[in-house]
Structure formats: C-alpha cells, structure tokens
N, C-alpha and C positions, 0 to 999 in steps of 0.2 A: 325731477318730475317722474312720477310713476303712473302707469295705467294698468288696470286689471279688469277682468270680466268675471262676474259672479252671477249666481242665479237671482231671479227677481226677489227682492227683499219682501218680507211680509209687511202688511199694513200695521201700523202701530195700534190700530183698533183691535187686532187679533193677537197682539204680542204679549199682553200681560194679563194676569189673573189676580183677582182680589182673594187673599187668604186671611180668614179670621185670625186675629191676634198677631199676624205677620205684616200684612199690608200688601202692596203690589209686588208680584214676583214674575219673572220671565215665564211665559207659557211654553208648552211643548213645541209649538210651531216655531217660535223664535229660537229656542235652544237648538233645535234640529237644523235650522237655517244657519245659525252662527257657526255650528260645527262644519257643515258642508261648505259654506262660503269660505270659512277660514282655511280649510285644506286647499281649496281652489286658489286662493290668493297666495298661499305659501308655495304652491307649485309654479306660480308665475313670477315670483320675486326671488331675489337673493335673500338668504336668512339675515335677520337682524340680530346682532350679538346680544346676549343676555344683559339686561340692565341698561340697554341703549334704546334710543328712539330714532326713527328714520328722519323725522322732522322735529325741530326744536324752535322754529321761528314760524310766524304766521303763514298760513297756506290758503290757497284757493282750491275748492273742491267742485268738480264738474261731474254730476251724476246724470247719465243718460239711461232712460228706462224704455223697455219695449212697451208700446202703448197697451194699456189694460184698464179694466174698470177701477174705480176708486180715485181718491184724491192723490195727486202726485206727491204732495208734501208729507203724506203719511208713510212714505217709503224711506225718507231720508234718515230718520233716527236709527234704524237698524244698520244702515251703511256706516254712519259715523261711529256707532257703538262697536261695530266690527273692527274698524280701523284702530280704535282705542285698545281693544282686546288684543290686537296683533302687534302692538307697540309701534304702530306707524307714527303715532304721537302720544304724548303723555295724557293729554286731555283734549277733548274736541273744542275747548275754548281757543285753540289756535286757529280754528276755522274762521277767517275774517271775510271770506267771500264764498258763497254757496250758490251754485247754479243747478237747477233741476229742470230736466226737459224730457219729453217723449222723443224717441229717435228710432231709427231703423237699426236696432241692435238686438242681439239675443240676450234675454235676461236684463242685465244691468252692467254698464260700463262706467268705471270710475277713473277719473284723472285727478291727481293731486299734485300741486306744484307750489313751491315756496314763493312768497310775494313780499314786497316791501310794505311794511305797515305804516 
C-alpha cells in the first residue's frame, strides 16, 4: 500500500484543448500540474526501478480531495494519469475499485492498495 499527498488536480473540463489537425491535447494547466505533482510523489516514495511497475495486480484507489467547487469525478482522471506516468502501474485498467470523496485534507491524498480481483 502507498499513500501520497499532491496538489488539487485540475478538472478534466480544463485539462485538454482541441487542436486543429491534431485532436485533443493536454493543456498548459494539466501539464504544469503533472510536473509539480510528479515531483511531489517522487519525494514521498522510494524510486521505482526503470522498466518496473509498483503494482502489477488489481488495485483499489482512494482519492480524498479538499472540498472545492466542481464535480468530484472531474478530478480523478488527472490522478490516475499521474500514477500511470510515474510507473505506479502500467495502465489504469488495473484500478478495480475507485473511491472519491471530499475530506479534511490539503490538496489531494491518494491511497493505492493491491486487492484480490
């Protein structure tokens, strides 16, 4: 099991831009958040060896967010994409159980644990 705290993730509504001839691309806000949050997670965890993943079996993800405006579910995608980019798992299709809730935390607290599928 791992737990880490990161800044409040951006809403999916503000995370992507449509580019003619290209399609949907990550927006500036999402890119900046992924960089900042990525460094914060790395500071809180042991390094993951190159070519390896921390989790290779189904996981439960508990995301606690500081109460704010907007839909809670619009914040989950950025958190799951961050975990994928950091090699916490190969793909977020390993997420079998996802819990989102407002809580008395600063920013966003994420707990990931392996489960039996």
